[in-house]
C-alpha positions as CSV (number, residue, x, y, z in Angstrom):
1,M,-67.9,-84.3,-41.5
2,S,-66.5,-84.2,-44.9
3,D,-67.9,-85.9,-48.1
4,G,-64.9,-85.7,-50.5
5,L,-63.9,-82.9,-52.8
6,D,-65.6,-82.3,-55.3
7,A,-64.3,-79.0,-58.3
8,T,-67.5,-78.3,-59.4
9,R,-69.3,-78.0,-56.0
10,L,-66.2,-76.0,-54.6
11,S,-66.9,-73.7,-58.0
12,E,-70.3,-73.3,-57.3
13,I,-69.7,-72.5,-53.8
14,T,-67.4,-70.1,-54.5
15,A,-69.9,-68.6,-57.0
16,R,-72.8,-68.5,-55.0
17,I,-70.8,-66.1,-52.3
18,D,-69.5,-63.8,-55.0
19,R,-73.0,-63.4,-56.6
20,L,-74.6,-62.1,-53.4
21,P,-75.4,-58.2,-54.2
22,I,-74.7,-57.0,-50.5
23,R,-73.0,-57.8,-47.2
24,P,-74.6,-61.6,-46.3
25,Y,-74.1,-61.7,-43.1
26,P,-75.8,-59.8,-39.9
27,R,-73.5,-57.0,-38.3
28,T,-72.7,-59.0,-35.3
29,W,-70.5,-61.0,-37.1
30,L,-68.3,-57.7,-37.5
31,I,-68.7,-56.6,-34.4
32,I,-67.3,-59.7,-32.9
33,L,-64.4,-60.0,-35.3
34,G,-64.0,-56.4,-34.8
35,I,-63.5,-56.2,-31.5
36,G,-60.4,-58.0,-32.1
37,Y,-59.5,-55.3,-33.4
38,F,-60.0,-53.3,-30.8
39,F,-58.0,-54.8,-28.1
40,V,-54.7,-55.3,-30.7
41,F,-54.7,-51.8,-30.9
42,Y,-55.8,-50.7,-27.6
43,D,-52.6,-53.0,-26.1
44,I,-49.8,-52.0,-27.9
45,S,-51.0,-48.6,-27.5
46,A,-51.7,-49.0,-23.7
47,L,-48.4,-50.1,-23.7
48,S,-46.8,-47.2,-24.4
49,Y,-48.8,-44.5,-22.3
50,N,-47.6,-46.8,-19.2
51,F,-44.3,-45.9,-20.3
52,L,-45.5,-42.7,-18.4
53,S,-47.0,-44.6,-15.6
54,S,-45.9,-46.0,-12.7
55,M,-45.0,-49.0,-13.9
56,V,-41.6,-48.4,-14.6
57,T,-40.9,-47.5,-10.9
58,V,-43.0,-50.2,-9.5
59,L,-41.0,-53.1,-12.0
60,N,-37.9,-51.3,-11.4
61,L,-37.7,-50.8,-15.8
62,S,-34.8,-48.4,-17.3
63,T,-35.2,-47.1,-20.9
64,L,-34.1,-50.7,-22.7
65,D,-36.4,-52.5,-21.2
66,L,-39.0,-50.1,-22.5
67,S,-37.9,-50.9,-25.9
68,L,-37.5,-54.0,-25.2
69,S,-41.3,-54.4,-23.7
70,V,-42.7,-53.5,-27.2
71,A,-39.6,-56.0,-28.8
72,V,-41.0,-58.6,-26.8
73,T,-44.3,-57.6,-27.7
74,L,-44.0,-58.1,-31.3
75,L,-41.6,-61.2,-31.0
76,G,-44.5,-62.8,-29.7
77,Y,-46.8,-61.5,-32.2
78,L,-44.4,-63.0,-34.9
79,V,-43.9,-66.5,-33.4
80,G,-48.1,-66.1,-32.8
81,T,-49.4,-65.3,-36.2
82,Y,-47.3,-68.1,-37.9
83,I,-48.2,-71.1,-35.8
84,V,-51.7,-69.7,-35.2
85,S,-52.7,-68.9,-38.8
86,T,-50.7,-72.3,-40.0
87,M,-53.2,-74.1,-37.7
88,S,-55.9,-72.3,-39.1
89,D,-55.3,-73.0,-42.6
90,L,-55.5,-76.6,-41.3
91,F,-58.2,-77.1,-39.0
92,G,-60.2,-73.8,-39.5
93,R,-60.8,-70.4,-39.4
94,R,-63.0,-70.7,-36.6
95,L,-60.6,-72.3,-34.6
96,G,-57.9,-69.8,-35.2
97,L,-60.1,-67.3,-33.4
98,I,-60.8,-68.5,-30.5
99,V,-57.4,-69.5,-30.0
100,N,-55.8,-66.0,-30.6
101,A,-58.5,-63.9,-28.2
102,L,-57.7,-66.8,-25.4
103,L,-53.7,-65.9,-25.7
104,V,-54.7,-62.4,-25.4
105,A,-56.7,-62.8,-22.2
106,I,-54.0,-65.0,-21.0
107,G,-51.1,-62.7,-22.0
108,T,-52.6,-59.1,-21.1
109,L,-53.6,-60.7,-17.5
110,I,-50.3,-61.7,-17.1
111,S,-49.0,-58.3,-17.9
112,A,-51.6,-56.6,-15.7
113,L,-50.4,-59.1,-12.3
114,A,-46.5,-58.6,-13.4
115,F,-44.5,-58.4,-10.5
116,D,-41.0,-58.2,-12.6
117,V,-39.5,-57.4,-15.9
118,S,-39.5,-60.9,-16.5
119,S,-43.1,-61.3,-15.8
120,L,-44.1,-58.5,-17.8
121,F,-41.8,-59.7,-20.7
122,L,-43.8,-63.0,-20.6
123,G,-47.6,-61.4,-20.5
124,R,-46.3,-59.0,-23.5
125,F,-45.0,-62.2,-25.6
126,I,-47.9,-64.4,-24.8
127,A,-50.7,-61.3,-25.6
128,G,-48.7,-60.4,-28.6
129,M,-48.9,-64.3,-30.1
130,G,-52.6,-63.4,-29.8
131,M,-52.9,-60.4,-31.2
132,G,-50.8,-61.2,-34.0
133,A,-52.7,-64.1,-35.7
134,E,-55.8,-62.0,-34.4
135,I,-54.8,-59.7,-37.5
136,S,-54.4,-62.6,-39.6
137,I,-57.3,-64.3,-39.2
138,I,-59.5,-61.7,-38.8
139,N,-58.9,-60.7,-42.5
140,T,-59.1,-64.2,-43.4
141,Y,-62.5,-64.5,-42.4
142,V,-63.6,-61.6,-43.9
143,A,-62.3,-62.1,-47.6
144,E,-63.7,-65.8,-47.7
145,V,-67.4,-65.1,-46.7
146,T,-67.8,-61.5,-48.6
147,P,-68.8,-60.6,-52.1
148,A,-65.9,-59.5,-54.6
149,R,-68.0,-56.5,-55.1
150,V,-67.8,-55.3,-51.5
151,R,-64.8,-57.2,-50.0
152,G,-62.7,-54.1,-49.0
153,K,-66.0,-52.3,-47.5
154,M,-66.7,-55.4,-45.2
155,T,-63.0,-55.2,-44.0
156,Q,-63.1,-51.5,-44.0
157,W,-66.0,-51.7,-41.4
158,S,-64.4,-54.8,-39.3
159,Y,-61.9,-52.7,-39.0
160,L,-63.9,-49.7,-37.3
161,A,-63.6,-51.2,-33.9
162,G,-59.8,-51.4,-33.7
163,A,-59.8,-47.6,-35.1
164,V,-62.5,-46.7,-31.6
165,G,-60.3,-48.7,-29.7
166,L,-57.0,-46.2,-30.9
167,M,-59.0,-43.1,-30.3
168,A,-60.0,-44.3,-27.0
169,T,-56.7,-45.5,-25.8
170,P,-55.1,-41.9,-25.0
171,F,-58.7,-40.7,-23.1
172,I,-58.7,-43.9,-21.1
173,A,-55.1,-43.6,-20.1
174,L,-55.6,-39.9,-19.0
175,V,-58.5,-41.2,-16.7
176,V,-57.1,-44.7,-15.8
177,I,-53.4,-43.8,-15.2
178,P,-53.5,-41.2,-12.5
179,S,-56.3,-42.4,-10.3
180,S,-53.9,-44.7,-8.9
181,A,-50.7,-46.2,-8.7
182,D,-52.0,-49.9,-10.0
183,G,-53.7,-47.6,-13.0
184,W,-51.0,-49.1,-15.6
185,R,-52.6,-52.8,-14.3
186,Y,-56.0,-51.6,-14.8
187,M,-54.8,-50.5,-18.4
188,F,-53.7,-54.3,-19.1
189,G,-56.8,-55.4,-17.2
190,L,-59.4,-53.6,-19.5
191,A,-57.7,-55.6,-22.5
192,A,-57.8,-58.8,-20.7
193,L,-61.5,-58.5,-19.7
194,I,-62.4,-57.9,-23.3
195,A,-60.8,-60.8,-24.9
196,I,-62.4,-63.3,-22.2
197,V,-65.5,-62.1,-23.5
198,I,-64.8,-62.2,-27.1
199,V,-63.7,-66.2,-26.2
200,F,-67.3,-66.9,-25.7
201,M,-68.8,-64.4,-28.6
202,R,-66.6,-66.4,-31.2
203,F,-68.0,-69.8,-30.8
204,V,-71.2,-68.5,-32.7
205,M,-69.5,-67.6,-35.9
206,P,-69.4,-70.7,-38.5
207,E,-66.7,-71.9,-40.6
208,T,-66.4,-70.1,-43.6
209,P,-68.0,-72.0,-46.6
210,R,-64.6,-71.7,-48.7
211,W,-62.5,-73.0,-46.2
212,L,-65.1,-75.9,-45.6
213,A,-65.6,-76.9,-49.5
214,L,-61.8,-76.4,-50.1
215,K,-61.2,-79.3,-47.1
216,G,-64.2,-81.8,-49.0
217,K,-66.3,-80.6,-46.1
218,V,-69.1,-78.9,-49.1
219,V,-72.7,-80.4,-47.5
220,Q,-71.4,-78.1,-44.6
221,A,-70.5,-75.6,-46.7
222,E,-73.5,-75.2,-48.4
223,K,-75.4,-75.2,-45.3
224,V,-73.7,-71.6,-44.1
225,V,-73.6,-70.2,-48.0
226,S,-77.8,-70.9,-47.9
227,G,-78.1,-68.7,-44.5
228,M,-75.9,-66.4,-46.3
229,E,-78.5,-66.6,-49.2
230,D,-81.2,-66.4,-46.9
231,Y,-79.8,-63.3,-45.1
232,V,-80.1,-61.4,-48.5
233,K,-83.5,-63.1,-49.6
234,K,-84.7,-61.5,-46.0
235,K,-83.7,-57.4,-47.3
236,G,-86.0,-58.3,-50.0
237,L,-83.2,-58.5,-52.6
238,E,-83.1,-60.6,-55.8
239,I,-80.4,-62.9,-56.1
240,P,-78.9,-63.5,-59.2
241,Q,-78.0,-66.9,-61.5
242,P,-74.4,-67.7,-59.7
243,Q,-71.8,-67.2,-63.2
244,V,-69.5,-70.5,-61.8
245,Y,-65.9,-70.2,-62.6
246,P,-63.0,-72.3,-62.7
247,P,-62.5,-73.2,-58.7
248,E,-59.2,-73.2,-56.9
249,A,-56.5,-75.4,-57.4
250,F,-56.6,-78.5,-54.7
251,K,-53.0,-78.8,-53.9
252,K,-51.8,-80.8,-50.6
253,R,-49.3,-78.9,-49.7
254,F,-48.2,-77.7,-46.2
255,P,-49.8,-74.3,-46.4
256,T,-46.0,-72.1,-46.0
257,R,-44.6,-74.8,-48.8
258,E,-47.4,-73.4,-51.0
259,I,-46.5,-69.7,-50.3
260,L,-42.8,-70.1,-51.2
261,T,-43.8,-71.1,-54.8
262,R,-42.5,-68.4,-57.2
263,K,-45.8,-67.0,-57.7
264,Y,-46.9,-66.4,-54.3
265,A,-43.4,-65.8,-52.8
266,R,-43.4,-62.6,-55.2
267,R,-46.2,-61.6,-53.7
268,L,-45.0,-62.1,-50.1
269,G,-41.9,-60.3,-50.9
270,I,-43.6,-57.1,-52.1
271,I,-46.2,-57.0,-49.2
272,A,-43.6,-58.0,-46.8
273,V,-41.5,-55.4,-47.2
274,F,-44.1,-52.5,-47.2
275,W,-45.5,-54.3,-43.9
276,F,-41.5,-53.9,-42.7
277,L,-41.3,-50.1,-43.6
278,V,-44.9,-49.1,-42.3
279,Y,-44.3,-51.2,-39.1
280,F,-40.9,-49.5,-38.4
281,A,-42.1,-46.4,-38.6
282,S,-45.1,-46.7,-36.8
283,Y,-44.6,-48.6,-34.1
284,A,-41.9,-46.5,-33.2
285,S,-43.8,-43.6,-33.6
286,I,-46.3,-44.8,-31.4
287,S,-43.4,-45.9,-28.7
288,F,-41.7,-42.5,-28.7
289,V,-44.1,-39.6,-29.5
290,P,-45.8,-39.2,-25.8
291,L,-42.1,-39.7,-24.7
292,I,-40.3,-37.2,-26.9
293,F,-43.1,-34.1,-26.4
294,V,-42.9,-34.7,-22.2
295,S,-39.2,-35.0,-22.7
296,A,-39.2,-31.7,-24.6
297,G,-40.8,-29.8,-21.8
298,F,-44.6,-30.6,-22.2
299,Q,-47.1,-31.4,-19.7
300,F,-48.4,-34.9,-19.4
301,F,-52.0,-34.3,-19.2
302,S,-51.9,-31.5,-21.7
303,T,-49.8,-33.8,-24.0
304,L,-52.4,-36.8,-23.7
305,A,-55.5,-34.2,-24.0
306,Y,-53.8,-33.0,-27.5
307,L,-52.7,-36.7,-28.4
308,G,-56.2,-37.8,-27.8
309,T,-58.2,-35.2,-29.7
310,G,-55.5,-35.7,-32.7
311,A,-56.5,-39.5,-32.3
312,V,-60.2,-38.8,-33.6
313,G,-59.3,-39.3,-37.1
314,Y,-58.5,-42.9,-36.5
315,L,-62.4,-42.6,-36.4
316,V,-62.7,-40.3,-39.0
317,G,-60.8,-42.3,-41.5
318,A,-62.7,-45.6,-40.6
319,L,-65.9,-44.2,-41.1
320,V,-64.8,-42.6,-44.4
321,M,-62.6,-45.4,-45.8
322,P,-65.5,-47.9,-46.5
323,Y,-67.2,-45.9,-49.0
324,F,-63.0,-46.0,-51.1
325,A,-61.7,-49.3,-50.3
326,D,-63.8,-50.9,-53.4
327,L,-63.8,-47.9,-55.9
328,W,-60.4,-47.8,-56.3
329,E,-57.4,-50.0,-57.0
330,R,-56.2,-51.1,-53.9
331,K,-52.5,-50.6,-54.2
332,Y,-53.2,-47.0,-55.6
333,L,-55.5,-46.1,-52.6
334,M,-52.9,-47.4,-50.2
335,M,-50.3,-45.3,-51.4
336,V,-51.9,-42.4,-51.2
337,S,-52.7,-43.3,-47.8
338,C,-49.3,-43.1,-46.9
339,V,-49.3,-39.3,-47.8
340,P,-50.7,-37.9,-44.4
341,S,-48.0,-39.9,-42.2
342,I,-45.6,-37.9,-44.2
343,V,-47.0,-34.5,-43.9
344,A,-47.4,-35.2,-40.1
345,A,-44.2,-36.2,-39.4
346,L,-43.0,-32.7,-40.3
347,L,-45.8,-31.3,-38.4
348,D,-44.4,-33.3,-35.5
349,I,-40.8,-31.4,-36.2
350,L,-42.5,-27.8,-36.2
351,A,-44.8,-28.6,-33.2
352,L,-41.3,-29.3,-31.1
353,T,-39.1,-26.8,-32.5
354,Y,-42.1,-23.9,-31.6
355,H,-43.7,-25.5,-28.6
356,I,-47.2,-25.6,-30.2
357,L,-49.8,-27.9,-29.3
358,F,-51.8,-27.5,-31.5
359,L,-49.9,-29.0,-34.5
360,L,-49.5,-32.1,-32.4
361,A,-52.9,-32.7,-32.7
362,V,-53.1,-32.1,-36.5
363,A,-50.2,-34.2,-37.0
364,T,-51.7,-36.8,-34.6
365,F,-54.9,-36.5,-36.3
366,L,-53.4,-37.2,-39.7
367,V,-51.3,-39.9,-38.7
368,T,-54.6,-41.5,-37.2
369,V,-56.2,-40.9,-40.2
370,N,-53.3,-42.5,-42.1
371,T,-53.5,-45.5,-39.7
372,A,-57.1,-46.1,-40.4
373,L,-56.9,-46.0,-43.9
374,L,-54.2,-48.5,-43.9
375,G,-56.8,-50.9,-42.5
376,V,-57.4,-51.3,-46.6
377,C,-53.9,-53.0,-46.9
378,Y,-55.4,-55.9,-44.7
379,A,-57.8,-56.6,-47.0
380,Y,-55.4,-56.3,-50.1
381,T,-53.1,-58.6,-48.3
382,A,-55.6,-61.3,-47.9
383,E,-56.5,-61.5,-51.5
384,L,-52.7,-62.2,-52.6
385,F,-52.7,-65.6,-51.4
386,P,-54.9,-69.1,-52.1
387,T,-57.7,-70.0,-49.4
388,R,-55.4,-73.3,-49.2
389,A,-52.8,-71.0,-47.6
390,R,-54.2,-68.0,-47.1
391,A,-54.0,-67.1,-43.1
392,T,-50.2,-68.4,-43.7
393,G,-49.9,-65.8,-46.9
394,F,-50.8,-63.2,-44.2
395,A,-48.9,-64.3,-41.1
396,L,-45.7,-64.4,-42.7
397,S,-46.2,-61.0,-44.6
398,D,-47.3,-59.1,-41.4
399,G,-45.1,-61.5,-39.2
400,I,-42.0,-60.6,-41.4
401,G,-43.5,-56.9,-41.4
402,H,-44.0,-56.9,-37.5
403,I,-39.5,-57.1,-37.6
404,G,-39.7,-54.0,-38.7
405,G,-41.9,-52.9,-35.4
406,I,-39.1,-54.9,-33.3
407,L,-36.5,-53.3,-35.1
408,G,-38.0,-49.2,-35.3
409,P,-38.6,-48.8,-31.6
410,L,-34.9,-50.1,-30.8
411,L,-33.0,-48.8,-33.4
412,F,-35.1,-45.4,-32.6
413,S,-34.2,-45.1,-29.1
414,T,-31.0,-43.7,-29.7
415,L,-32.4,-40.8,-31.5
416,V,-34.7,-40.0,-28.4
417,V,-32.7,-40.8,-25.2
418,T,-31.3,-37.8,-25.0
419,T,-30.5,-35.0,-22.7
420,A,-32.9,-31.8,-22.6
421,A,-30.7,-29.7,-24.7
422,Q,-30.2,-33.0,-27.7
423,I,-34.2,-33.3,-27.6
424,V,-35.3,-31.0,-30.4
425,P,-32.3,-31.6,-32.7
426,T,-32.3,-35.5,-32.5
427,S,-36.2,-36.0,-32.4
428,T,-36.2,-33.8,-35.7
429,T,-33.8,-36.9,-37.5
430,F,-36.4,-39.1,-35.9
431,F,-39.1,-37.4,-37.7
432,I,-37.7,-36.9,-40.7
433,L,-36.7,-40.4,-41.0
434,L,-40.2,-41.6,-40.3
435,A,-41.3,-39.2,-43.4
436,V,-38.4,-41.2,-45.6
437,I,-39.5,-44.8,-44.4
438,D,-43.1,-43.9,-45.2
439,G,-42.7,-42.8,-49.2
440,V,-40.4,-45.5,-50.0
441,A,-43.4,-47.6,-48.5
442,A,-45.5,-46.4,-50.9
443,L,-43.6,-47.1,-54.2
444,V,-42.9,-50.0,-53.2
445,L,-46.9,-51.3,-53.5
446,L,-46.5,-50.2,-57.5
447,A,-44.9,-54.0,-58.1
448,G,-48.2,-55.3,-56.6
449,P,-51.1,-57.0,-58.5
450,R,-54.8,-55.4,-59.0
451,T,-57.2,-57.1,-56.5
452,S,-59.8,-54.3,-56.5
453,R,-63.9,-56.3,-57.4
454,K,-61.8,-59.6,-58.5
455,R,-62.9,-63.0,-57.4
456,L,-60.5,-64.3,-54.6
457,E,-59.7,-67.6,-56.9
458,E,-59.1,-65.2,-60.0
459,I,-56.5,-63.0,-58.0
460,S,-54.9,-66.5,-56.0
461,P,-55.8,-69.7,-58.6
């Protein structure tokens, strides 16, 4: 149903959302969205732990194949995030969320049933397509249904399930991988099962009122907003009168063309470089840290146990950040959040050099805290682009950034695939480079705009 675009009514819709004093929707929305984070972060971590399983021998994978499996996943991420996110800008966020989960379910199921390297790569590519768009559209959705004063906080709460996935993966791997020759298949199969369930759960999610209003479906948008207002009223809170501001511009441009205009292209450049550097370092770390330590003589069970202990940092960071996400300017908070990973890289060097597993746990804790803190970066990325092209802008930023995620494991593989005598010196270089890259990523953000507690239409008119 479309009743035509009315600038006044569009402005009223957005003003009614931003005046609400609290999160104006049930916690179940965040849970349904957050489970998407879970299988995204669980899956890429499960792949790295499967490098230490019978998958390598069963599928006859070379060291290059292991790097390529990460690269193919991220290539799928790149393709999927653009295609499905553009579709989301054109046809709705809800449809995008459903398609995402379906792609992850299909891709991880194919990965679990893989019988050779080609079938594994196919599964990884399809799963990557769903995972890429998942991050883009989840953050677009949360941004568009949440009042400005708590937007960062709610984005961070939705990220909590992803942090749980990252934290749980090493413990799941510790139990599942040694339990059977098919343990690696069960690791992928769990992600497929979760994704299948979430496909059906997402049918109950409404479309975002901002997208509906911008597409001229104002009656539907008002119905969703009225439900949000009723939710707040049931909490016993008074709702102030809306302050109507100028609405977002309505332009019939293809979303990609809109992002490539001078204003948004500059923002795209800043945030894409940031994500490129962050993903370059983080995917190299995720892919090779377990392999480095096991190759250096650390026991498999001990390494996974200490990595798992350190992974509690995911949960700590995810639980702490919501209380700061809207208090400080977002880009400065993001810069500070890069510091723990820099310190962690130096601790990894000491752990490897002196064979101290406790330092590995501390380093892992800092890296995982850093990863959880970077959840606020998703809020920032979504804020940089207008509703008419928000998912596409996020997808291009995150997708270009993931080129770094593809290159990182490939380029760093030459540093970690060495003889036993070379492991410590070459891995030291590896960790030093990770620290430098994270430091440069933090500095890039200085060029970005301020966004905290501002209306989306003010940030991106």
